[in-house]
PyMOL CGO cylinders between C-alpha atoms (Angstrom):
from pymol import cmd
from pymol.cgo import CYLINDER

trace = [
    CYLINDER, -26.79, -3.74, -2.15, -27.33, -3.76, -5.83, 0.3, 1, 1, 1, 1, 1, 1,
    CYLINDER, -27.33, -3.76, -5.83, -28.04, -0.92, -8.33, 0.3, 1, 1, 1, 1, 1, 1,
    CYLINDER, -28.04, -0.92, -8.33, -28.36, -1.24, -12.07, 0.3, 1, 1, 1, 1, 1, 1,
    CYLINDER, -28.36, -1.24, -12.07, -26.98, -4.72, -11.94, 0.3, 1, 1, 1, 1, 1, 1,
    CYLINDER, -26.98, -4.72, -11.94, -23.73, -3.55, -10.45, 0.3, 1, 1, 1, 1, 1, 1,
    CYLINDER, -23.73, -3.55, -10.45, -23.16, -4.62, -6.70, 0.3, 1, 1, 1, 1, 1, 1,
    CYLINDER, -23.16, -4.62, -6.70, -22.60, -1.34, -4.64, 0.3, 1, 1, 1, 1, 1, 1,
    CYLINDER, -22.60, -1.34, -4.64, -20.78, -1.84, -1.36, 0.3, 1, 1, 1, 1, 1, 1,
    CYLINDER, -20.78, -1.84, -1.36, -21.60, 0.25, 1.72, 0.3, 1, 1, 1, 1, 1, 1,
    CYLINDER, -21.60, 0.25, 1.72, -18.76, 2.14, 3.53, 0.3, 1, 1, 1, 1, 1, 1,
    CYLINDER, -18.76, 2.14, 3.53, -18.32, -0.62, 6.04, 0.3, 1, 1, 1, 1, 1, 1,
    CYLINDER, -18.32, -0.62, 6.04, -17.96, -3.16, 3.15, 0.3, 1, 1, 1, 1, 1, 1,
    CYLINDER, -17.96, -3.16, 3.15, -15.49, -0.99, 1.18, 0.3, 1, 1, 1, 1, 1, 1,
    CYLINDER, -15.49, -0.99, 1.18, -13.42, -0.58, 4.43, 0.3, 1, 1, 1, 1, 1, 1,
    CYLINDER, -13.42, -0.58, 4.43, -13.30, -4.36, 5.07, 0.3, 1, 1, 1, 1, 1, 1,
    CYLINDER, -13.30, -4.36, 5.07, -12.60, -5.17, 1.33, 0.3, 1, 1, 1, 1, 1, 1,
    CYLINDER, -12.60, -5.17, 1.33, -10.00, -2.47, 1.01, 0.3, 1, 1, 1, 1, 1, 1,
    CYLINDER, -10.00, -2.47, 1.01, -8.23, -2.54, 4.15, 0.3, 1, 1, 1, 1, 1, 1,
    CYLINDER, -8.23, -2.54, 4.15, -8.29, 1.27, 4.22, 0.3, 1, 1, 1, 1, 1, 1,
    CYLINDER, -8.29, 1.27, 4.22, -10.07, 3.19, 7.07, 0.3, 1, 1, 1, 1, 1, 1,
    CYLINDER, -10.07, 3.19, 7.07, -13.18, 5.19, 6.28, 0.3, 1, 1, 1, 1, 1, 1,
    CYLINDER, -13.18, 5.19, 6.28, -11.30, 8.32, 7.05, 0.3, 1, 1, 1, 1, 1, 1,
    CYLINDER, -11.30, 8.32, 7.05, -8.59, 7.33, 4.46, 0.3, 1, 1, 1, 1, 1, 1,
    CYLINDER, -8.59, 7.33, 4.46, -11.42, 6.65, 1.75, 0.3, 1, 1, 1, 1, 1, 1,
    CYLINDER, -11.42, 6.65, 1.75, -12.85, 10.00, 2.56, 0.3, 1, 1, 1, 1, 1, 1,
    CYLINDER, -12.85, 10.00, 2.56, -9.50, 11.63, 2.36, 0.3, 1, 1, 1, 1, 1, 1,
    CYLINDER, -9.50, 11.63, 2.36, -8.61, 9.81, -0.85, 0.3, 1, 1, 1, 1, 1, 1,
    CYLINDER, -8.61, 9.81, -0.85, -12.02, 10.98, -2.37, 0.3, 1, 1, 1, 1, 1, 1,
    CYLINDER, -12.02, 10.98, -2.37, -11.29, 14.67, -1.21, 0.3, 1, 1, 1, 1, 1, 1,
    CYLINDER, -11.29, 14.67, -1.21, -7.87, 15.03, -2.65, 0.3, 1, 1, 1, 1, 1, 1,
    CYLINDER, -7.87, 15.03, -2.65, -8.95, 13.27, -6.01, 0.3, 1, 1, 1, 1, 1, 1,
    CYLINDER, -8.95, 13.27, -6.01, -7.22, 9.70, -5.65, 0.3, 1, 1, 1, 1, 1, 1,
    CYLINDER, -7.22, 9.70, -5.65, -10.72, 8.09, -5.69, 0.3, 1, 1, 1, 1, 1, 1,
    CYLINDER, -10.72, 8.09, -5.69, -13.36, 9.48, -8.13, 0.3, 1, 1, 1, 1, 1, 1,
    CYLINDER, -13.36, 9.48, -8.13, -16.34, 11.05, -6.85, 0.3, 1, 1, 1, 1, 1, 1,
    CYLINDER, -16.34, 11.05, -6.85, -18.05, 8.13, -5.07, 0.3, 1, 1, 1, 1, 1, 1,
    CYLINDER, -18.05, 8.13, -5.07, -21.81, 7.48, -5.67, 0.3, 1, 1, 1, 1, 1, 1,
    CYLINDER, -21.81, 7.48, -5.67, -24.21, 8.26, -2.86, 0.3, 1, 1, 1, 1, 1, 1,
    CYLINDER, -24.21, 8.26, -2.86, -27.64, 7.06, -1.77, 0.3, 1, 1, 1, 1, 1, 1,
    CYLINDER, -27.64, 7.06, -1.77, -30.52, 9.10, -1.48, 0.3, 1, 1, 1, 1, 1, 1,
    CYLINDER, -30.52, 9.10, -1.48, -29.63, 9.78, 2.15, 0.3, 1, 1, 1, 1, 1, 1,
    CYLINDER, -29.63, 9.78, 2.15, -25.97, 10.90, 1.44, 0.3, 1, 1, 1, 1, 1, 1,
    CYLINDER, -25.97, 10.90, 1.44, -24.13, 7.79, 2.28, 0.3, 1, 1, 1, 1, 1, 1,
    CYLINDER, -24.13, 7.79, 2.28, -21.38, 6.87, 0.16, 0.3, 1, 1, 1, 1, 1, 1,
    CYLINDER, -21.38, 6.87, 0.16, -21.81, 3.61, -2.04, 0.3, 1, 1, 1, 1, 1, 1,
    CYLINDER, -21.81, 3.61, -2.04, -18.68, 1.94, -3.45, 0.3, 1, 1, 1, 1, 1, 1,
    CYLINDER, -18.68, 1.94, -3.45, -18.72, 0.13, -6.81, 0.3, 1, 1, 1, 1, 1, 1,
    CYLINDER, -18.72, 0.13, -6.81, -16.46, -2.72, -8.02, 0.3, 1, 1, 1, 1, 1, 1,
    CYLINDER, -16.46, -2.72, -8.02, -14.50, -0.45, -10.17, 0.3, 1, 1, 1, 1, 1, 1,
    CYLINDER, -14.50, -0.45, -10.17, -13.79, 1.72, -6.97, 0.3, 1, 1, 1, 1, 1, 1,
    CYLINDER, -13.79, 1.72, -6.97, -12.57, -1.32, -4.98, 0.3, 1, 1, 1, 1, 1, 1,
    CYLINDER, -12.57, -1.32, -4.98, -10.30, -2.26, -7.99, 0.3, 1, 1, 1, 1, 1, 1,
    CYLINDER, -10.30, -2.26, -7.99, -8.83, 1.18, -8.03, 0.3, 1, 1, 1, 1, 1, 1,
    CYLINDER, -8.83, 1.18, -8.03, -8.43, 1.11, -4.34, 0.3, 1, 1, 1, 1, 1, 1,
    CYLINDER, -8.43, 1.11, -4.34, -6.69, -2.12, -4.76, 0.3, 1, 1, 1, 1, 1, 1,
    CYLINDER, -6.69, -2.12, -4.76, -4.06, -0.32, -7.02, 0.3, 1, 1, 1, 1, 1, 1,
    CYLINDER, -4.06, -0.32, -7.02, -3.85, 2.47, -4.47, 0.3, 1, 1, 1, 1, 1, 1,
    CYLINDER, -3.85, 2.47, -4.47, -3.17, -0.05, -1.75, 0.3, 1, 1, 1, 1, 1, 1,
    CYLINDER, -3.17, -0.05, -1.75, -0.25, -1.36, -3.89, 0.3, 1, 1, 1, 1, 1, 1,
    CYLINDER, -0.25, -1.36, -3.89, 1.37, 1.87, -4.54, 0.3, 1, 1, 1, 1, 1, 1,
    CYLINDER, 1.37, 1.87, -4.54, 0.96, 3.00, -0.76, 0.3, 1, 1, 1, 1, 1, 1,
    CYLINDER, 0.96, 3.00, -0.76, 2.12, -0.19, 0.76, 0.3, 1, 1, 1, 1, 1, 1,
    CYLINDER, 2.12, -0.19, 0.76, 5.29, -0.06, -1.55, 0.3, 1, 1, 1, 1, 1, 1,
    CYLINDER, 5.29, -0.06, -1.55, 6.04, 3.54, -0.32, 0.3, 1, 1, 1, 1, 1, 1,
    CYLINDER, 6.04, 3.54, -0.32, 4.66, 5.66, -3.32, 0.3, 1, 1, 1, 1, 1, 1,
    CYLINDER, 4.66, 5.66, -3.32, 4.31, 9.19, -1.77, 0.3, 1, 1, 1, 1, 1, 1,
    CYLINDER, 4.31, 9.19, -1.77, 0.66, 10.73, -2.17, 0.3, 1, 1, 1, 1, 1, 1,
    CYLINDER, 0.66, 10.73, -2.17, 1.95, 13.12, -4.86, 0.3, 1, 1, 1, 1, 1, 1,
    CYLINDER, 1.95, 13.12, -4.86, 3.17, 10.07, -7.02, 0.3, 1, 1, 1, 1, 1, 1,
    CYLINDER, 3.17, 10.07, -7.02, -0.29, 8.47, -6.51, 0.3, 1, 1, 1, 1, 1, 1,
    CYLINDER, -0.29, 8.47, -6.51, -1.97, 11.54, -7.57, 0.3, 1, 1, 1, 1, 1, 1,
    CYLINDER, -1.97, 11.54, -7.57, 0.12, 11.73, -10.74, 0.3, 1, 1, 1, 1, 1, 1,
    CYLINDER, 0.12, 11.73, -10.74, -0.51, 8.25, -11.71, 0.3, 1, 1, 1, 1, 1, 1,
    CYLINDER, -0.51, 8.25, -11.71, -4.16, 8.87, -10.98, 0.3, 1, 1, 1, 1, 1, 1,
    CYLINDER, -4.16, 8.87, -10.98, -4.18, 11.72, -13.28, 0.3, 1, 1, 1, 1, 1, 1,
    CYLINDER, -4.18, 11.72, -13.28, -2.56, 9.73, -16.01, 0.3, 1, 1, 1, 1, 1, 1,
    CYLINDER, -2.56, 9.73, -16.01, -4.96, 7.02, -15.64, 0.3, 1, 1, 1, 1, 1, 1,
    CYLINDER, -4.96, 7.02, -15.64, -7.80, 9.52, -15.94, 0.3, 1, 1, 1, 1, 1, 1,
    CYLINDER, -7.80, 9.52, -15.94, -6.44, 10.86, -18.95, 0.3, 1, 1, 1, 1, 1, 1,
    CYLINDER, -6.44, 10.86, -18.95, -6.75, 7.56, -20.89, 0.3, 1, 1, 1, 1, 1, 1,
    CYLINDER, -6.75, 7.56, -20.89, -4.79, 5.66, -23.32, 0.3, 1, 1, 1, 1, 1, 1,
    CYLINDER, -4.79, 5.66, -23.32, -2.71, 8.43, -24.58, 0.3, 1, 1, 1, 1, 1, 1,
    CYLINDER, -2.71, 8.43, -24.58, -0.89, 8.42, -21.23, 0.3, 1, 1, 1, 1, 1, 1,
    CYLINDER, -0.89, 8.42, -21.23, 0.04, 4.59, -21.18, 0.3, 1, 1, 1, 1, 1, 1,
    CYLINDER, 0.04, 4.59, -21.18, 3.85, 5.26, -21.64, 0.3, 1, 1, 1, 1, 1, 1,
    CYLINDER, 3.85, 5.26, -21.64, 3.82, 7.89, -18.94, 0.3, 1, 1, 1, 1, 1, 1,
    CYLINDER, 3.82, 7.89, -18.94, 2.14, 5.47, -16.49, 0.3, 1, 1, 1, 1, 1, 1,
    CYLINDER, 2.14, 5.47, -16.49, 4.64, 2.75, -17.52, 0.3, 1, 1, 1, 1, 1, 1,
    CYLINDER, 4.64, 2.75, -17.52, 7.35, 5.08, -16.67, 0.3, 1, 1, 1, 1, 1, 1,
    CYLINDER, 7.35, 5.08, -16.67, 5.91, 6.18, -13.30, 0.3, 1, 1, 1, 1, 1, 1,
    CYLINDER, 5.91, 6.18, -13.30, 5.48, 2.57, -12.37, 0.3, 1, 1, 1, 1, 1, 1,
    CYLINDER, 5.48, 2.57, -12.37, 8.90, 1.47, -13.66, 0.3, 1, 1, 1, 1, 1, 1,
    CYLINDER, 8.90, 1.47, -13.66, 10.47, 4.27, -11.56, 0.3, 1, 1, 1, 1, 1, 1,
    CYLINDER, 10.47, 4.27, -11.56, 8.56, 3.14, -8.40, 0.3, 1, 1, 1, 1, 1, 1,
    CYLINDER, 8.56, 3.14, -8.40, 9.64, -0.43, -9.08, 0.3, 1, 1, 1, 1, 1, 1,
    CYLINDER, 9.64, -0.43, -9.08, 13.08, 0.55, -9.05, 0.3, 1, 1, 1, 1, 1, 1,
    CYLINDER, 13.08, 0.55, -9.05, 12.68, 2.33, -5.82, 0.3, 1, 1, 1, 1, 1, 1,
    CYLINDER, 12.68, 2.33, -5.82, 10.98, -0.71, -4.40, 0.3, 1, 1, 1, 1, 1, 1,
    CYLINDER, 10.98, -0.71, -4.40, 13.65, -2.88, -5.61, 0.3, 1, 1, 1, 1, 1, 1,
    CYLINDER, 13.65, -2.88, -5.61, 16.42, -0.75, -3.89, 0.3, 1, 1, 1, 1, 1, 1,
    CYLINDER, 16.42, -0.75, -3.89, 14.49, -0.68, -0.53, 0.3, 1, 1, 1, 1, 1, 1,
    CYLINDER, 14.49, -0.68, -0.53, 14.02, -4.34, -0.84, 0.3, 1, 1, 1, 1, 1, 1,
    CYLINDER, 14.02, -4.34, -0.84, 17.92, -4.76, -1.23, 0.3, 1, 1, 1, 1, 1, 1,
    CYLINDER, 17.92, -4.76, -1.23, 18.47, -2.35, 1.77, 0.3, 1, 1, 1, 1, 1, 1,
    CYLINDER, 18.47, -2.35, 1.77, 16.01, -4.22, 3.81, 0.3, 1, 1, 1, 1, 1, 1,
    CYLINDER, 16.01, -4.22, 3.81, 17.60, -7.74, 2.83, 0.3, 1, 1, 1, 1, 1, 1,
    CYLINDER, 17.60, -7.74, 2.83, 20.99, -6.21, 3.97, 0.3, 1, 1, 1, 1, 1, 1,
    CYLINDER, 20.99, -6.21, 3.97, 19.62, -5.18, 7.25, 0.3, 1, 1, 1, 1, 1, 1,
    CYLINDER, 19.62, -5.18, 7.25, 17.94, -8.51, 7.55, 0.3, 1, 1, 1, 1, 1, 1,
    CYLINDER, 17.94, -8.51, 7.55, 21.18, -10.10, 7.18, 0.3, 1, 1, 1, 1, 1, 1,
    CYLINDER, 21.18, -10.10, 7.18, 22.59, -8.08, 10.14, 0.3, 1, 1, 1, 1, 1, 1,
    CYLINDER, 22.59, -8.08, 10.14, 19.64, -8.98, 12.23, 0.3, 1, 1, 1, 1, 1, 1,
    CYLINDER, 19.64, -8.98, 12.23, 20.10, -12.75, 11.48, 0.3, 1, 1, 1, 1, 1, 1,
    CYLINDER, 20.10, -12.75, 11.48, 23.74, -12.61, 12.26, 0.3, 1, 1, 1, 1, 1, 1,
    CYLINDER, 23.74, -12.61, 12.26, 22.81, -11.11, 15.58, 0.3, 1, 1, 1, 1, 1, 1,
    CYLINDER, 22.81, -11.11, 15.58, 20.40, -13.80, 16.12, 0.3, 1, 1, 1, 1, 1, 1,
    CYLINDER, 20.40, -13.80, 16.12, 22.93, -16.47, 15.42, 0.3, 1, 1, 1, 1, 1, 1,
    CYLINDER, 22.93, -16.47, 15.42, 25.25, -14.77, 17.81, 0.3, 1, 1, 1, 1, 1, 1,
    CYLINDER, 25.25, -14.77, 17.81, 22.78, -14.74, 20.57, 0.3, 1, 1, 1, 1, 1, 1,
    CYLINDER, 22.78, -14.74, 20.57, 21.88, -18.48, 19.87, 0.3, 1, 1, 1, 1, 1, 1,
    CYLINDER, 21.88, -18.48, 19.87, 25.32, -19.41, 20.18, 0.3, 1, 1, 1, 1, 1, 1,
    CYLINDER, 25.32, -19.41, 20.18, 25.74, -17.46, 23.44, 0.3, 1, 1, 1, 1, 1, 1,
    CYLINDER, 25.74, -17.46, 23.44, 22.80, -19.36, 24.83, 0.3, 1, 1, 1, 1, 1, 1,
    CYLINDER, 22.80, -19.36, 24.83, 23.96, -22.67, 23.46, 0.3, 1, 1, 1, 1, 1, 1,
    CYLINDER, 23.96, -22.67, 23.46, 27.70, -22.24, 24.68, 0.3, 1, 1, 1, 1, 1, 1,
    CYLINDER, 27.70, -22.24, 24.68, 26.85, -20.73, 28.16, 0.3, 1, 1, 1, 1, 1, 1,
    CYLINDER, 26.85, -20.73, 28.16, 30.62, -19.88, 29.18, 0.3, 1, 1, 1, 1, 1, 1,
    CYLINDER, 30.62, -19.88, 29.18, 31.53, -20.28, 32.65, 0.3, 1, 1, 1, 1, 1, 1,
    CYLINDER, 31.53, -20.28, 32.65, 32.81, -17.00, 33.36, 0.3, 1, 1, 1, 1, 1, 1,
    CYLINDER, 32.81, -17.00, 33.36, 30.76, -13.68, 32.26, 0.3, 1, 1, 1, 1, 1, 1,
    CYLINDER, 30.76, -13.68, 32.26, 32.07, -12.46, 29.13, 0.3, 1, 1, 1, 1, 1, 1,
    CYLINDER, 32.07, -12.46, 29.13, 32.19, -8.96, 27.87, 0.3, 1, 1, 1, 1, 1, 1,
    CYLINDER, 32.19, -8.96, 27.87, 28.72, -8.65, 25.96, 0.3, 1, 1, 1, 1, 1, 1,
    CYLINDER, 28.72, -8.65, 25.96, 28.23, -6.83, 22.95, 0.3, 1, 1, 1, 1, 1, 1,
    CYLINDER, 28.23, -6.83, 22.95, 24.62, -5.37, 22.15, 0.3, 1, 1, 1, 1, 1, 1,
]
cmd.load_cgo(trace, "trace")
């Protein structure tokens, strides 16, 4: 669907392209994470490429664990324009540090899992003749 030279997407297309459910898109619009979405003459939502690009940013923030409150703060700052670039940078740098800490934590946990995998592989390979005490 097109309008004024700009491709407009149906809700189903927006769901497919954004990876968000329609309920999430409605929720994001209701709480202000997504600007008021255009509607056709029957009231059905129409999503612009700009909407989809913004949803891509929200997807990134959500997938990396930013709480809704942080996403709302970032959204407010973005809407406020160029005067908030330094604040947006600070929000993203703080979030990046949290993501980095979470990645480090996950890597440590992954190391534990891999050690346990190695243990179980060696148990299967060695197959002792007598049952040995087993650890979880």
